[in-house]
C-alpha positions as CSV (number, residue, x, y, z in Angstrom):
1,M,20.3,-12.7,0.9
2,L,17.4,-15.1,0.7
3,Y,14.9,-12.3,1.2
4,S,16.5,-10.3,-1.6
5,Y,16.1,-13.3,-4.0
6,L,12.5,-13.7,-2.8
7,A,11.9,-10.0,-3.5
8,D,13.4,-10.4,-7.0
9,L,11.2,-13.4,-7.6
10,V,8.1,-11.3,-6.6
11,V,9.2,-8.6,-9.0
12,L,9.7,-11.1,-11.8
13,I,6.2,-12.6,-11.1
14,H,4.8,-9.1,-11.1
15,F,6.4,-8.3,-14.4
16,L,5.3,-11.5,-16.0
17,F,1.7,-10.8,-14.7
18,I,1.8,-7.4,-16.4
19,V,3.0,-9.0,-19.7
20,F,0.3,-11.6,-19.4
21,V,-2.4,-9.0,-18.9
22,I,-1.2,-7.1,-21.9
23,L,-0.6,-10.0,-24.3
24,G,-2.5,-12.9,-22.7
25,G,-5.6,-12.4,-24.8
26,T,-3.6,-13.7,-27.8
27,F,-3.2,-17.1,-26.1
28,S,-7.0,-17.5,-26.5
29,F,-6.4,-17.8,-30.3
30,Y,-4.8,-21.1,-29.5
31,S,-7.1,-22.4,-26.8
32,T,-10.2,-21.0,-25.3
33,K,-9.1,-22.3,-21.9
34,W,-6.9,-19.2,-21.7
35,L,-10.0,-17.1,-21.5
36,W,-10.8,-18.3,-18.0
37,I,-7.3,-17.3,-16.8
38,H,-6.8,-14.1,-18.8
39,L,-10.1,-12.4,-18.3
40,P,-10.0,-12.3,-14.5
41,A,-6.3,-11.2,-14.7
42,L,-7.4,-8.4,-17.1
43,V,-10.3,-7.3,-14.9
44,W,-8.0,-7.2,-11.8
45,A,-5.3,-5.2,-13.6
46,V,-7.8,-2.7,-15.1
47,C,-9.4,-2.2,-11.7
48,I,-6.0,-1.6,-10.1
49,E,-5.3,1.1,-12.7
50,F,-8.8,2.7,-12.7
51,F,-9.3,2.7,-8.9
52,G,-5.7,3.3,-7.8
53,W,-5.6,0.0,-5.8
54,I,-2.3,-1.5,-4.8
55,C,-1.4,-4.9,-6.1
56,P,-0.7,-7.3,-3.2
57,L,2.6,-8.1,-4.8
58,T,3.8,-4.6,-4.1
59,P,3.7,-4.6,-0.3
60,L,5.1,-8.2,-0.3
61,E,8.0,-7.1,-2.4
62,N,8.5,-4.0,-0.1
63,K,8.5,-6.1,3.0
64,L,11.0,-8.6,1.6
65,R,13.3,-5.7,0.4
66,A,13.1,-4.2,3.9
67,I,14.1,-7.5,5.5
68,A,16.9,-7.9,2.8
69,I,18.4,-4.5,3.6
70,K,18.6,-5.4,7.2
71,A,20.5,-8.5,6.1
72,G,23.0,-6.2,4.3
73,Y,22.2,-7.0,0.7
74,E,21.3,-4.3,-1.9
75,G,20.6,-4.1,-5.6
76,G,20.4,-6.7,-8.2
77,F,19.5,-7.6,-11.8
78,I,15.8,-7.6,-11.3
79,E,15.8,-4.2,-9.5
80,H,18.0,-2.6,-12.2
81,Y,15.9,-3.8,-15.2
82,F,12.3,-4.3,-14.0
83,I,11.6,-2.0,-11.1
84,G,11.4,1.1,-13.5
85,I,9.0,-0.7,-15.7
86,I,6.7,-1.9,-12.9
87,Y,7.0,1.3,-10.9
88,P,7.8,4.1,-13.3
89,E,8.9,7.5,-12.0
90,G,6.3,10.2,-12.4
91,L,3.3,7.8,-12.4
92,T,0.2,9.9,-11.8
93,R,-3.4,8.9,-11.4
94,N,-4.1,10.2,-14.9
95,I,-1.4,8.1,-16.4
96,Q,-2.7,5.1,-14.4
97,I,-6.1,5.6,-15.9
98,M,-4.7,6.0,-19.4
99,L,-2.8,2.8,-18.9
100,G,-6.0,1.0,-17.8
101,V,-7.8,2.3,-20.9
102,F,-4.9,1.3,-23.2
103,I,-4.9,-2.3,-21.7
104,L,-8.7,-2.5,-22.0
105,V,-8.8,-1.2,-25.6
106,L,-5.9,-3.4,-26.7
107,N,-7.6,-6.5,-25.3
108,L,-11.0,-5.6,-26.7
109,I,-9.3,-5.5,-30.1
110,V,-7.7,-8.9,-29.5
111,Y,-10.9,-10.5,-28.3
112,T,-12.9,-8.9,-31.2
113,G,-10.4,-10.4,-33.6
114,M,-10.8,-13.8,-31.9
115,I,-14.6,-13.6,-32.1
116,V,-14.4,-12.8,-35.8
117,R,-12.0,-15.7,-36.3
118,W,-14.3,-18.1,-34.5
119,N,-17.3,-16.9,-36.5
120,K,-15.4,-17.5,-39.8
121,I,-14.3,-21.0,-38.6
122,N,-17.8,-22.0,-37.4
123,K,-19.4,-20.9,-40.8
124,H,-17.3,-23.4,-42.7
């Protein structure tokens, strides 16, 4: 049962990382320190999508789930609600690349807005 909880924790961390990659640029409006955390996360996520890499959290989760099944425990809240979001059915390379472009463009818009805001603040 412990391994199932650990696998759920990995999925939750994975999900929160995805949310941070998508929305984390907005934290930079509050403090530029977030840039140093968000930009590497963004680059990593976009590379995963563009190059078809596998996030290290995925094999870790799979390993924990395999051990958990041997322990006789199946299913759970995290699996039910988040697995489909992180690993959608029918995900193709083209969709992965489109997701990468979407994340990149969205964050370019956010960072452009932040730069415009900084320029306005610095002119006054």
